C-alpha positions in Angstrom: -20.5 22.6 -0.5 -17.0 21.7 0.7 -14.2 23.9 -0.6 -11.9 21.9 -3.0 -8.6 22.7 -4.8 -6.6 20.7 -7.3 -2.8 21.4 -7.3 0.2 20.4 -9.3 3.8 21.6 -9.3 2.9 24.7 -11.2 0.3 26.1 -8.7 1.5 24.4 -5.5 2.6 27.8 -4.1 -1.0 28.9 -4.0 -2.0 26.1 -1.7 -2.8 27.1 1.9 -1.6 23.9 3.7 -4.0 23.0 6.5 -2.6 23.8 9.9 -3.2 20.2 11.2 -0.9 17.3 11.8 -2.1 15.6 8.6 -1.6 18.8 6.7 1.9 19.2 7.9 2.7 15.6 7.1 1.4 16.0 3.6 3.3 19.2 3.0 6.6 17.5 4.0 5.9 14.3 2.2 4.4 15.5 -1.1 6.2 18.8 -1.8 9.4 17.1 -2.9 7.6 14.6 -5.0 5.3 17.1 -6.7 8.1 19.6 -7.5 10.8 17.0 -8.5 8.7 14.2 -9.8 8.3 10.6 -8.5 11.3 8.9 -10.1 14.0 10.3 -7.9 12.2 8.9 -4.9 10.5 5.7 -6.2 12.5 4.4 -9.2 9.8 2.5 -10.9 6.8 4.8 -10.4 6.0 6.5 -13.8 3.1 8.8 -13.1 1.9 12.4 -12.9 1.3 13.6 -9.3 -1.5 15.9 -8.2 -2.9 17.0 -4.9 -6.5 17.4 -4.0 -7.5 19.5 -1.0 -11.0 18.8 0.3 -11.4 21.5 3.0 -8.7 20.6 5.5 -8.1 17.1 4.1 -5.4 16.3 1.5 -5.4 13.4 -0.9 -2.6 12.8 -3.3 -3.6 11.8 -6.8 -1.7 9.9 -9.5 -2.6 10.3 -13.1 -1.4 7.0 -14.4 -0.2 5.8 -17.8 1.1 2.4 -19.0 4.8 1.7 -18.6 6.0 -2.0 -18.8 8.1 -1.7 -15.6 5.7 0.5 -13.6 5.1 -0.4 -10.0 1.7 -1.9 -9.2 1.0 1.1 -7.0 0.5 3.2 -10.1 -0.5 0.5 -12.7 -3.7 -1.4 -12.5 -2.5 -3.5 -15.5 0.7 -4.5 -13.8 -1.1 -5.1 -10.5 -3.8 -7.4 -11.8 -2.0 -9.0 -14.7 1.9 -8.8 -14.7 2.2 -9.1 -10.9 -0.8 -11.3 -10.7 0.7 -13.9 -13.0 3.8 -14.0 -10.8 1.4 -15.0 -8.0 0.3 -18.1 -10.0 3.7 -19.7 -9.3 3.0 -19.6 -5.5 0.1 -22.0 -6.0 2.5 -24.9 -6.2 0.2 -26.8 -8.6 1.9 -26.9 -12.0 -1.2 -28.3 -13.9 -3.5 -25.6 -12.4 -0.9 -22.9 -13.2 -0.6 -24.0 -16.8 -4.4 -23.9 -17.2 -4.6 -20.5 -15.6 -1.9 -19.1 -17.9 -3.7 -20.5 -21.0 -6.9 -18.9 -19.8 -5.4 -15.5 -19.0 -3.0 -15.0 -21.9 -5.8 -13.7 -24.3 -7.3 -11.7 -21.4 -3.9 -10.1 -20.7 -3.6 -9.1 -24.3 -7.0 -7.5 -24.3 -6.3 -5.4 -21.2 -2.9 -4.4 -22.5 -4.5 -3.0 -25.7 -7.4 -1.1 -24.1 -5.4 1.7 -22.4 -6.3 0.2 -19.0 -3.8 2.3 -17.1 -5.4 5.6 -18.1 -6.9 6.2 -14.6 -6.8 8.5 -11.6 -5.8 7.0 -8.3 -7.1 8.8 -5.2 -5.1 8.8 -2.0 -2.1 7.2 -3.6 1.0 7.8 -1.4 3.1 5.5 -3.7 3.2 2.8 -1.0 1.4 -0.6 -0.7 -1.1 0.4 1.9 -2.8 3.8 1.8 -4.4 4.9 5.0 -7.2 7.5 4.9 -7.9 10.6 7.0 -11.3 10.9 8.6 -13.5 12.0 5.7 -17.2 12.9 6.0 -19.8 11.7 3.5 -20.2 15.2 2.2 -16.4 15.5 1.6 -16.3 12.1 -0.2 -19.3 13.1 -2.4 -17.8 16.5 -3.2 -14.4 15.0 -4.0 -16.0 12.4 -6.3 -18.0 14.9 -8.2 -15.1 17.3 -8.5 -12.7 14.6 -9.9 -15.3 13.3 -12.3 -15.5 16.9 -13.7 -11.8 17.4 -13.8 -11.0 14.0 -15.4 -14.0 13.2 -17.7 -11.9 10.7 -19.7 -10.6 8.5 -16.9 -12.0 6.1 -14.3 -11.7 7.5 -10.8 -10.3 4.9 -8.4 -10.0 5.2 -4.6 -7.1 3.1 -3.5 -6.9 0.7 -0.5 -10.5 0.7 0.8 -12.0 -2.0 2.9 -15.2 -2.4 4.8 -13.5 -2.9 8.2 -11.0 -0.1 8.1 -13.1 2.4 6.1 -16.7 1.6 6.5 -18.1 5.1 5.9 -15.9 5.6 2.9 -16.9 2.2 1.4 -20.7 2.8 2.0 -20.6 6.3 0.6 -18.7 5.2 -2.5 -21.2 2.4 -3.1 -24.0 4.8 -2.7 -22.4 7.0 -5.4 -22.2 4.1 -7.9 -18.6 2.9 -7.4 -17.8 -0.7 -8.0 -15.6 -2.6 -5.5 -12.9 -4.5 -7.4 -10.9 -6.9 -5.2 -7.3 -5.8 -4.8 -5.9 -8.2 -2.2 -6.4 -9.7 1.2 -5.0 -7.7 4.2 -4.8 -8.5 7.9 -5.7 -6.4 10.9 -4.2 -6.9 14.3 -5.3 -5.4 17.6 -2.4 -5.2 19.9 -4.4 -3.2 22.5 -6.6 -6.3 23.1 -5.2 -8.3 26.1 -6.3 -11.6 24.6 -3.9 -11.1 21.7 -1.0 -11.5 24.1 -2.4 -14.7 25.5 -2.0 -16.5 22.1 0.5 -19.3 22.2 2.4 -18.0 19.1 2.7 -14.5 20.5 4.2 -15.9 23.7 6.7 -18.0 21.8 7.7 -14.9 19.7 8.1 -12.8 22.8 10.4 -15.4 24.3 12.5 -15.5 21.2 12.7 -11.7 21.0 14.0 -11.5 24.6 16.7 -14.0 23.8 17.6 -12.4 20.5 21.2 -11.3 20.1 20.1 -8.3 17.9 19.9 -4.9 19.4 16.8 -2.7 18.8 17.7 0.6 17.1 15.2 3.5 17.4 14.6 6.1 14.7 16.7 8.7 16.5 19.7 6.5 16.3 19.6 6.2 12.6 21.4 8.7 10.3 21.5 9.6 6.6 24.4 7.2 6.3 22.2 4.3 7.2 19.9 5.0 4.3 22.0 3.0 1.9 21.8 -0.1 4.1 18.1 0.4 4.7 17.5 0.5 1.0 19.5 -2.7 0.6 17.5 -4.5 3.2 14.2 -3.5 1.6 15.5 -4.5 -1.8 16.6 -8.0 -0.6 13.1 -8.7 0.7 10.6 -6.9 -1.4 12.4 -6.8 -4.8 14.8 -9.7 -4.9 12.6 -12.2 -3.0 9.2 -11.1 -4.1 8.7 -8.8 -7.2 10.3 -5.9 -8.9 6.7 -4.5 -9.3 6.9 -3.5 -5.7 7.7 0.1 -5.3 11.5 0.6 -5.6 12.3 3.1 -2.9 15.5 5.0 -3.5 18.1 6.1 -1.0 16.8 9.6 -1.6 13.3 8.6 -0.6 14.6 6.8 2.6 16.6 9.9 3.6 13.5 12.1 3.2 11.5 9.6 5.3 14.3 9.6 7.9 14.9 13.3 8.0 11.3 14.4 8.1 10.1 11.4 10.1 7.5 10.6 7.6 8.1 6.9 8.4 9.0 5.9 11.9 11.9 3.6 11.5 12.9 0.7 13.8 15.9 -1.6 13.1 17.8 -4.5 14.5 21.6 -4.5 14.6 24.4 -6.9 15.3 28.1 -6.3 15.4 28.1 -6.8 11.7 25.7 -3.9 11.2 21.9 -3.4 10.5 20.2 -6.7 9.8 16.5 -5.8 9.6 14.4 -2.7 9.6 10.8 -1.5 9.4 9.2 1.9 8.7 5.6 2.7 9.7 3.2 5.6 9.7 0.0 6.4 11.5 -3.3 7.9 10.3 -6.7 8.0 11.9 -5.7 5.5 14.7 -4.2 2.9 12.4 -0.5 2.1 11.8 0.9 0.3 8.8 4.4 -0.7 7.7 5.1 -0.1 4.0 8.8 -0.5 4.6 10.0 -3.9 5.7 13.4 -5.4 5.0 15.9 -7.8 6.3 19.1 -9.5 5.1 17.6 -12.6 3.5 21.2 -14.0 3.1 21.3 -14.7 6.9 20.1 -18.1 8.2 16.4 -18.5 8.8 17.2 -19.3 12.4 17.9 -15.6 13.0 14.2 -15.0 12.9 14.4 -11.5 11.6 10.9 -11.3 10.1 9.6 -12.5 13.5 11.6 -9.8 15.2 10.1 -7.1 13.0 6.6 -8.4 13.2 6.7 -8.5 17.0 8.1 -5.0 17.2 5.1 -3.8 15.2 2.7 -5.3 17.7 4.7 -3.9 20.7 4.8 -0.5 19.1 1.0 -0.7 18.4 0.4 -1.6 22.0 2.6 1.3 23.3 0.8 3.8 21.1 -2.7 2.4 21.4 -3.1 1.7 17.7 -4.7 -0.9 15.5 -2.3 -2.5 12.9 -3.0 -2.9 9.2 -0.5 -5.6 8.6 -0.9 -5.4 4.8 -1.0 -8.6 2.6 1.0 -11.7 2.4 2.2 -14.6 4.7 -1.4 -15.0 5.8 -0.8 -18.1 7.9 1.9 -16.4 9.9 -0.3 -13.4 10.6 -3.4 -15.4 11.5 -1.4 -17.3 14.2 -0.6 -13.9 15.6 -4.2 -12.6 15.7 -4.4 -11.3 12.2 -8.0 -10.9 10.9 -8.3 -11.3 7.1 -10.2 -8.5 5.3 -10.7 -8.1 1.6 -9.3 -4.8 0.3 -10.6 -3.2 -2.9 -10.1 -0.6 -5.6 -13.3 1.5 -5.6 -13.9 2.3 -9.3 -16.2 4.9 -10.7 -16.6 4.8 -14.5 -20.3 5.8 -15.1 -19.2 9.0 -16.8 -17.3 7.1 -19.5 -18.5 5.6 -22.8 -19.4 1.8 -22.8 -16.1 0.9 -24.5 -14.1 2.3 -21.6 -16.3 0.7 -19.0 -16.2 -2.7 -20.6 -12.7 -3.7 -19.3 -13.7 -2.9 -15.7 -16.9 -4.9 -16.0 -15.0 -7.9 -17.3 -12.3 -7.5 -14.6 -14.9 -7.4 -11.8 -16.4 -10.6 -13.2 -13.0 -12.3 -13.3 -12.1 -11.2 -9.8 -15.4 -12.2 -8.2 -15.8 -15.5 -10.0 -12.2 -16.8 -10.3 -9.6 -14.8 -8.4 -11.3 -14.4 -5.0 -12.4 -18.1 -4.8 -8.8 -19.2 -5.6 -7.2 -16.8 -3.1 -9.6 -17.9 -0.4 -9.1 -21.6 -1.2 -5.3 -21.4 -1.3 -5.0 -18.8 1.4 -2.8 -16.2 -0.4 
């Protein structure tokens, strides 16, 4: 039976951090958030953080509760309903949007009243894409049973799972009785494959990168003083352009990421200062970029998103990594070799009474019969 331990701020000192790269990363990342709380670091994450040790693997947990402004990374209600309704406007079909709103208004009210956010998220690093360490089936099974016993009144939800990136995890959870609830469509890219670099769009992008007037800035060239501008670039893209339900990273969070190199930052600079930046991390042979930002006030001809996206592929090739390019701008990513994959919340609720299970059963039906067909048809 694998050795397990549940920690919070009160007993964190008793944790023997695994002497592995992942263990050291988790210690540097999670200790400040556990001891000080999430809000100083992610301004719209209202949650209670815990840490689960499964032998030498560490999985952050969030014990979530409803808050109207909570980021979708800690609120299934805001993810599926508040943020989800914002996505309707992207359909560009006013009649369809009106019909969908009429359909979903009573459903929204039902989910809002049923304490839907009273859940445990597993492996939640408070970012959009949560990469997993290499877990064995026995470790997954032990963690699931342990969490069910620790939290008998909440659904247990493994975040960010997909059959391409986490095949063993998905199959083990299915065998344990978890239900896969669609979360979003993500894109994988393989920059180590030579054929990727033969694609026409990649060649066009490389040519534009070589002619770009912007200077590439590596992580070592960035300082604490740059954190304010980095936060602004992220805000301009993710919060101002897209949605305030995205995690609102504070300057303090970015300084922690910079100082401890918890995210590897790359930026592009002109004489006027930093114009674009990305921050990525790596786990189990995959890199993903939860931090993207650029000055959206600059003309589109600057091609800043293109610069960032190409730098991700170049970095992936340099380091021999696969890229989880997260969700959004699907057409852009497919032209650059992105392979669409459905990502899920894996939900276990068999230990709960029927009244608590009913919302999840209804949600799975809505997602499978309505949301996924629309997303596939209109290519979100």
